C-alpha positions as CSV (number, residue, x, y, z in Angstrom):
1,M,12.3,23.1,-30.6
2,R,15.8,23.4,-29.4
3,P,19.2,22.7,-30.8
4,T,21.1,19.3,-30.4
5,L,24.7,19.1,-29.1
6,L,25.5,18.6,-32.8
7,T,24.1,22.0,-33.7
8,L,25.8,23.7,-30.9
9,R,29.1,22.1,-31.8
10,L,28.8,23.1,-35.5
11,A,27.7,26.7,-34.5
12,A,30.9,26.9,-32.2
13,A,33.1,25.6,-35.0
14,W,31.5,28.1,-37.7
15,T,32.0,30.9,-35.2
16,G,35.7,29.9,-35.2
17,L,36.1,29.9,-38.9
18,G,34.3,33.4,-38.8
19,L,37.2,34.6,-36.6
20,L,39.7,33.4,-39.2
21,A,37.7,34.9,-42.0
22,S,38.1,38.2,-40.2
23,I,41.8,37.9,-40.2
24,W,42.0,36.7,-43.9
25,P,39.6,38.7,-46.1
26,D,39.9,36.0,-48.9
27,L,37.8,33.5,-46.8
28,K,34.9,35.9,-46.1
29,V,33.1,35.2,-49.2
30,A,33.4,31.5,-48.6
31,W,32.3,31.8,-45.0
32,F,29.3,33.8,-45.9
33,I,28.1,31.4,-48.5
34,G,28.7,28.4,-46.3
35,A,26.7,30.2,-43.4
36,G,23.9,30.7,-45.8
37,L,23.9,27.0,-46.7
38,L,24.2,25.9,-43.2
39,A,21.3,28.1,-42.2
40,L,19.2,26.6,-45.0
41,V,19.9,23.1,-43.9
42,L,19.2,23.8,-40.2
43,A,15.8,25.5,-41.3
44,L,14.8,22.7,-43.6
45,D,15.7,20.1,-40.8
46,G,13.5,22.1,-38.3
47,F,10.8,22.3,-40.8
48,L,10.8,18.5,-41.3
49,L,10.1,17.8,-37.5
50,P,6.7,16.1,-37.3
51,R,3.7,17.9,-36.3
52,A,2.0,17.0,-32.9
53,S,-1.0,15.7,-34.8
54,A,1.2,13.0,-36.4
55,L,1.9,11.3,-33.1
56,T,-0.4,9.4,-31.0
57,A,0.0,7.4,-27.5
58,S,-2.3,5.2,-25.6
59,R,-1.6,3.7,-22.0
60,V,-2.7,0.4,-20.3
61,L,-2.6,0.3,-16.5
62,P,-3.5,-2.4,-14.0
63,G,-6.9,-1.9,-12.6
64,R,-5.4,-1.4,-9.2
65,F,-1.7,-1.4,-7.6
66,A,-0.8,-2.6,-4.2
67,L,1.5,-0.2,-2.2
68,G,5.1,-0.8,-2.9
69,V,4.5,-3.7,-5.3
70,P,5.5,-3.3,-8.9
71,G,3.0,-3.4,-11.7
72,E,3.4,-3.2,-15.5
73,A,2.2,-0.3,-17.5
74,T,2.4,-0.5,-21.3
75,L,2.5,2.7,-23.5
76,T,1.7,2.3,-27.2
77,L,3.2,4.7,-29.6
78,R,2.4,5.3,-33.2
79,H,3.0,8.1,-36.0
80,T,1.9,8.6,-39.5
81,L,5.2,9.7,-41.1
82,Q,6.9,7.7,-43.8
83,H,10.3,7.5,-42.0
84,A,11.4,6.2,-38.7
85,L,11.9,8.6,-35.7
86,R,14.6,8.6,-33.2
87,V,12.8,9.3,-29.9
88,R,13.4,9.4,-26.0
89,V,10.3,8.4,-24.2
90,H,9.2,9.0,-20.6
91,D,5.7,8.6,-19.3
92,G,3.9,11.1,-17.5
93,L,4.3,9.3,-13.9
94,P,2.5,10.9,-10.8
95,P,5.0,12.3,-8.3
96,E,4.4,9.3,-5.9
97,A,5.4,6.7,-8.7
98,E,8.8,5.3,-9.4
99,S,9.5,3.3,-12.7
100,I,12.1,0.8,-13.9
101,G,12.7,1.0,-17.7
102,L,12.2,4.7,-18.2
103,P,13.3,6.8,-20.0
104,W,13.5,4.8,-23.2
105,D,15.7,5.6,-26.2
106,G,15.3,3.9,-29.6
107,E,13.7,4.2,-32.8
108,L,10.0,4.4,-33.5
109,P,9.5,2.5,-36.9
110,A,7.3,4.0,-39.6
111,G,4.0,2.3,-40.3
112,E,4.1,0.3,-37.0
113,H,3.1,0.6,-33.4
114,L,5.6,0.2,-30.6
115,D,4.6,-1.2,-27.3
116,L,6.6,0.1,-24.5
117,S,6.2,-1.9,-21.2
118,Y,7.9,-0.8,-18.1
119,Q,7.6,-1.6,-14.2
120,V,6.1,1.1,-12.0
121,H,5.2,1.0,-8.2
122,F,3.7,3.6,-5.8
123,T,5.2,5.0,-2.6
124,K,1.7,6.4,-1.6
125,R,-1.7,5.2,-1.5
126,G,-4.8,6.7,-3.1
127,R,-5.9,8.0,-6.4
128,H,-3.2,8.8,-9.0
129,V,-3.2,10.3,-12.5
130,F,-0.7,9.8,-15.2
131,S,-0.4,12.6,-17.4
132,A,0.3,12.7,-21.3
133,A,3.5,11.0,-22.1
134,H,6.8,12.9,-22.9
135,M,8.4,12.3,-26.3
136,L,11.7,14.0,-27.2
137,I,12.2,13.5,-31.0
138,R,15.4,14.3,-33.1
139,S,15.0,15.8,-36.5
140,R,16.0,13.9,-39.7
141,F,19.5,15.2,-39.9
142,G,20.0,15.4,-36.1
143,F,20.4,19.3,-35.7
144,W,17.0,19.8,-33.8
145,Q,15.0,18.1,-31.0
146,R,11.5,18.8,-30.0
147,Q,9.3,17.6,-27.0
148,Y,5.8,16.3,-27.7
149,R,3.0,15.4,-25.3
150,P,0.8,12.9,-27.0
151,G,-2.1,10.9,-25.3
152,T,-4.4,11.6,-22.6
153,P,-4.4,11.5,-18.8
154,S,-5.1,8.1,-17.3
155,E,-6.3,7.4,-13.6
156,T,-5.6,4.3,-11.4
157,R,-5.7,3.6,-7.8
158,C,-3.0,2.4,-5.2
159,Y,-4.3,0.1,-2.5
160,P,-2.7,-1.1,0.8
161,N,-0.4,-4.0,0.2
162,Y,-2.9,-7.0,0.5
163,E,-0.2,-9.6,-0.6
164,P,-0.4,-11.4,3.0
165,I,-4.2,-11.8,2.4
166,V,-3.7,-13.5,-0.9
167,R,-1.0,-15.6,0.5
168,Y,-3.2,-16.6,3.6
169,S,-6.0,-17.4,1.1
170,L,-3.7,-19.8,-0.8
171,L,-2.5,-21.5,2.2
172,A,-6.0,-21.9,3.9
173,M,-7.0,-23.8,0.7
174,A,-4.4,-26.3,1.4
175,N,-5.1,-26.2,5.2
176,R,-1.6,-24.9,5.7
177,E,-2.3,-21.6,7.6
178,E,0.4,-22.5,10.1
179,Q,3.2,-21.9,7.5
180,M,2.2,-18.3,7.7
181,G,2.4,-18.3,11.5
182,I,-1.6,-18.4,12.1
183,I,-2.4,-21.1,14.6
184,K,-5.7,-22.8,14.3
185,R,-7.1,-23.1,18.0
186,R,-9.2,-25.9,19.1
187,R,-12.6,-24.3,19.7
188,K,-14.5,-24.5,23.0
189,G,-18.2,-25.5,23.2
190,A,-19.2,-22.0,24.2
191,T,-18.3,-20.6,20.9
192,L,-19.8,-23.5,18.8
193,D,-23.2,-23.9,17.4
194,F,-24.7,-27.2,16.5
195,R,-24.5,-28.1,12.7
196,Q,-25.5,-31.7,12.1
197,L,-25.4,-35.3,13.2
198,R,-23.0,-37.7,11.5
199,E,-21.4,-41.2,11.9
200,Y,-18.7,-41.4,14.7
201,Q,-15.1,-41.0,13.5
202,D,-12.0,-42.0,15.0
203,G,-10.7,-39.1,17.1
204,D,-14.1,-37.8,18.1
205,V,-14.3,-37.2,21.8
206,L,-17.0,-39.0,23.9
207,S,-18.7,-35.7,24.8
208,K,-19.6,-35.2,21.2
209,V,-21.6,-38.6,21.1
210,D,-25.3,-38.2,20.7
211,W,-26.4,-41.2,22.8
212,K,-30.1,-40.9,22.0
213,A,-29.3,-40.9,18.2
214,T,-26.8,-43.9,18.8
215,A,-29.5,-45.8,20.5
216,R,-32.0,-45.3,17.9
217,R,-29.7,-46.1,14.9
218,Q,-27.8,-48.8,16.8
219,M,-24.4,-47.1,15.8
220,L,-22.3,-44.4,17.3
221,I,-23.5,-40.9,16.1
222,S,-21.6,-37.7,16.7
223,R,-22.8,-34.2,17.0
224,E,-20.8,-31.7,14.5
225,F,-20.4,-28.2,15.5
226,E,-19.5,-25.1,13.7
227,E,-18.0,-21.9,15.0
228,Q,-20.4,-19.1,15.9
229,R,-20.9,-16.6,13.2
230,D,-22.7,-13.4,12.4
231,Q,-20.7,-11.6,15.0
232,S,-19.2,-8.0,14.6
233,V,-15.7,-6.8,14.4
234,L,-15.1,-3.1,14.3
235,L,-11.7,-1.7,13.3
236,V,-10.8,1.6,14.7
237,P,-7.6,2.9,13.1
238,D,-5.7,5.9,14.7
239,C,-5.2,8.2,11.8
240,G,-3.3,10.9,13.8
241,R,0.2,12.2,13.5
242,R,1.7,9.7,15.8
243,M,1.1,7.0,12.9
244,R,3.3,9.1,10.5
245,A,6.5,7.7,11.6
246,M,8.3,5.7,9.1
247,D,9.1,2.2,9.7
248,G,11.3,1.0,6.9
249,E,9.9,2.0,3.5
250,L,6.4,2.5,4.8
251,S,4.8,4.5,7.5
252,Q,3.4,3.0,10.5
253,F,0.0,3.8,9.3
254,D,0.5,1.7,6.1
255,H,1.7,-1.0,8.1
256,C,-1.5,-0.9,10.4
257,L,-3.7,-0.8,7.3
258,N,-2.0,-4.1,6.2
259,A,-2.8,-5.7,9.4
260,M,-6.3,-4.4,9.2
261,L,-6.8,-6.0,5.6
262,L,-5.6,-9.4,6.9
263,I,-7.9,-9.4,10.1
264,A,-10.8,-8.2,7.8
265,Y,-10.3,-11.0,5.5
266,L,-10.0,-13.5,8.3
267,A,-13.1,-12.3,10.1
268,L,-15.1,-12.1,7.0
269,K,-14.0,-15.7,6.1
270,Q,-15.1,-16.8,9.5
271,G,-18.6,-15.5,8.8
272,D,-18.4,-12.4,11.0
273,E,-19.2,-8.9,9.9
274,V,-16.4,-6.1,9.6
275,G,-16.9,-2.3,9.9
276,V,-14.2,0.6,10.1
277,A,-14.4,3.8,12.1
278,G,-11.3,6.2,11.8
279,F,-10.2,8.8,14.2
280,G,-7.4,11.3,14.6
281,G,-8.3,13.6,11.5
282,I,-10.2,10.9,9.7
283,Q,-13.8,10.8,10.6
284,R,-15.2,8.3,8.1
285,W,-17.3,5.5,8.9
286,L,-18.0,2.1,7.1
287,K,-21.1,0.2,8.5
288,P,-20.1,-3.3,9.2
289,V,-20.3,-5.7,5.9
290,K,-20.3,-9.3,5.8
291,G,-19.1,-12.1,3.6
292,L,-15.8,-12.4,1.4
293,P,-17.6,-10.6,-1.5
294,A,-17.6,-7.6,0.7
295,M,-13.8,-7.4,0.6
296,P,-13.7,-5.0,-2.4
297,K,-15.8,-2.7,-0.5
298,L,-13.6,-2.6,2.4
299,L,-10.5,-2.1,0.1
300,N,-12.4,0.9,-1.6
301,H,-13.0,2.4,1.7
302,L,-9.6,2.0,3.1
303,Y,-7.4,2.7,0.2
304,D,-7.0,6.4,0.4
305,Y,-7.0,6.7,4.4
306,E,-3.9,8.7,5.4
307,A,-2.3,9.7,8.7
308,T,-3.0,13.4,9.5
309,T,-1.2,16.1,11.4
310,E,-3.9,16.1,13.9
311,P,-3.7,14.7,17.5
312,S,-5.5,11.6,18.5
313,D,-8.3,11.9,20.9
314,F,-9.2,8.5,22.4
315,I,-12.2,9.6,24.3
316,E,-13.8,11.3,21.5
317,A,-13.2,8.1,19.3
318,A,-14.9,5.9,21.9
319,Q,-18.0,8.2,22.1
320,R,-18.2,8.1,18.4
321,V,-18.1,4.4,18.4
322,M,-20.6,4.0,21.0
323,A,-22.9,6.2,19.0
324,L,-22.4,4.3,15.7
325,Q,-22.2,0.8,16.8
326,K,-25.0,-0.2,18.6
327,R,-24.6,-4.0,18.5
328,R,-22.0,-5.6,20.7
329,A,-18.6,-6.0,18.8
330,L,-14.9,-6.8,19.2
331,V,-13.6,-3.3,18.9
332,I,-9.8,-3.4,17.6
333,L,-8.1,-0.2,18.4
334,L,-5.2,0.2,16.4
335,T,-2.5,2.9,17.5
336,N,1.0,3.5,18.6
337,L,1.0,4.1,22.3
338,R,2.8,6.8,24.1
339,T,3.7,7.3,27.7
340,E,1.1,10.2,28.0
341,D,-1.7,8.1,26.8
342,T,-2.4,6.1,30.1
343,S,-5.4,8.1,31.5
344,H,-7.0,9.0,28.2
345,L,-6.8,5.5,26.8
346,T,-8.3,3.9,30.1
347,K,-11.2,6.1,30.2
348,A,-11.8,5.6,26.6
349,V,-11.6,1.7,26.7
350,Q,-13.8,1.8,29.9
351,L,-16.4,3.7,28.1
352,L,-16.4,1.1,25.1
353,Q,-16.4,-1.9,27.5
354,N,-20.0,-1.0,28.7
355,R,-21.1,-2.5,25.3
356,H,-18.1,-3.9,23.4
357,L,-15.1,-6.2,23.9
358,V,-12.0,-4.0,23.3
359,L,-8.6,-5.3,22.0
360,V,-5.8,-2.7,21.9
361,A,-3.2,-3.2,19.1
362,T,-0.2,-1.1,19.2
363,L,3.0,-1.0,17.0
364,R,6.2,-1.1,18.4
365,E,9.1,0.8,16.7
366,A,11.7,-1.7,15.4
367,E,14.1,1.2,15.2
368,M,14.0,1.5,19.0
369,E,14.9,-2.0,19.4
370,T,17.7,-1.9,17.0
371,R,19.2,1.1,18.8
372,A,18.9,-0.6,22.2
373,A,20.8,-3.6,21.0
374,R,23.9,-1.5,19.7
375,P,27.0,-1.8,22.0
376,I,27.7,1.2,24.2
377,A,30.9,2.7,23.3
378,T,30.6,6.3,24.3
379,V,28.9,8.6,26.8
380,N,26.2,9.5,24.4
381,D,25.5,6.0,23.6
382,A,25.0,5.4,27.3
383,L,22.7,8.3,27.6
384,S,20.7,7.0,24.4
385,Y,20.5,3.6,25.9
386,G,19.1,4.9,29.2
387,A,16.6,7.1,27.5
388,L,15.5,4.1,25.5
389,S,15.3,1.8,28.4
390,H,13.1,4.3,30.2
391,Y,10.8,4.7,27.4
392,Q,10.3,1.1,26.9
393,S,9.7,0.5,30.5
394,Q,7.1,3.3,30.6
395,R,5.3,1.7,27.6
396,A,5.4,-1.7,29.1
397,Q,3.7,-0.3,32.2
398,I,0.9,1.1,30.0
399,L,0.4,-2.5,28.6
400,K,0.6,-4.0,32.2
401,T,-2.3,-1.5,33.2
402,L,-4.4,-2.4,30.3
403,E,-3.9,-6.2,30.9
404,A,-4.8,-5.7,34.6
405,R,-8.0,-4.2,33.6
406,H,-8.7,-7.4,31.6
407,I,-8.1,-5.4,28.3
408,P,-6.4,-7.9,25.7
409,T,-3.5,-6.2,24.0
410,V,-1.3,-7.0,21.1
411,D,2.4,-5.2,21.2
412,E,4.2,-6.0,18.0
413,T,6.7,-4.6,15.3
414,A,4.9,-3.6,12.1
415,Q,6.2,-6.7,10.4
416,Q,4.8,-9.1,13.1
417,L,1.5,-7.1,13.7
418,P,-0.7,-8.8,11.1
419,I,-0.1,-12.4,12.2
420,A,-0.2,-11.5,16.0
421,L,-3.4,-9.7,15.5
422,A,-5.0,-12.5,13.8
423,N,-3.8,-15.1,16.2
424,R,-5.2,-12.9,18.9
425,Y,-8.6,-12.5,17.2
426,L,-8.8,-16.4,16.9
427,D,-7.9,-16.6,20.6
428,L,-10.7,-14.3,21.6
429,K,-13.1,-16.0,19.2
430,S,-12.4,-19.4,20.6
431,S,-12.7,-18.3,24.3
432,G,-16.3,-17.3,23.7
433,R,-15.5,-13.5,24.8
434,I,-16.6,-12.0,21.5
């Protein structure tokens, strides 16, 4: 319990009157009587503050949050007193959460419950715990206030932002993937399996006409094919310190996870199986799973991945992938290439190529491009531009070295990586290299 501003002002004023009473003795008796009455009122007001057992609070949270995407939480408050309470309410938010609509000031009516809804979003993935709510209640006469902690802790999880997956799914239902930037390639016969015979339709190429079936039925019959399925895609994210760099409000690692979720959804939708093998401080392994119903399993596996402070060892990662993934797969290595990576990355990819097809996806820093585009006005600007140009040329040389060894690559900014990676996956699938 602590005094309010009203109490402090009243105490200051009464102290001033006490100084006057010390000058005029006739005021002393009245001052002491007033002081006794004031103390009695203050004590009574403090006594009337509610007990902790008279307050209850319950919380309703979404089953899951997406990183950076607001969700609605509801805090329900009740009390057993016969009069309304003046309160200030703030929920027990985790350190990684930010809210809109809190703290809330108002009146908690008697005999009724109050549903307090507010928006909350997380700046970090993983498991989060909401502690008991904070309630600051003023006394009946406004002289005191006391903090209460009603309710119990609640737990929730924050997942990577899978909004692009949902958006792609909705567009795919309307056959409008192109609106998102994902281009449907025409499949070559090398990657198609026979599905069924059907009547010839306008637009069918003559190579698809089954002439034996046409002769038997006395009508044009075409062969219908479907894309090869049951192939393996293994996502190998770099969880080392290089992925901790911020790109906008999210780290590069979070952008990398968003791209992984989209490519995983796309591969599962194509009938392929998807697995995960982290490296660079994270040594977790998810055996390849198949079918869209397996998407929640992938989310639950990936939601608490974090970039560590450890260095990334590409050769060790390749050896681990070779030991864990026996079946041929498309291994998608997601990282942020540095100029010192050429020899180690090349050796790691060569090891993986003994069994797998390797795709190297690297994040390009948007901040570097922004700085390189700034006008040069001073010597420092010129030096910065020269350093950036040298860095970008070395990085481009690494990518050229990989392409020269027939290693497909994707080099995009964080915002463009998901779509570019999805398009490259479809390219490889249509070419029959997977």
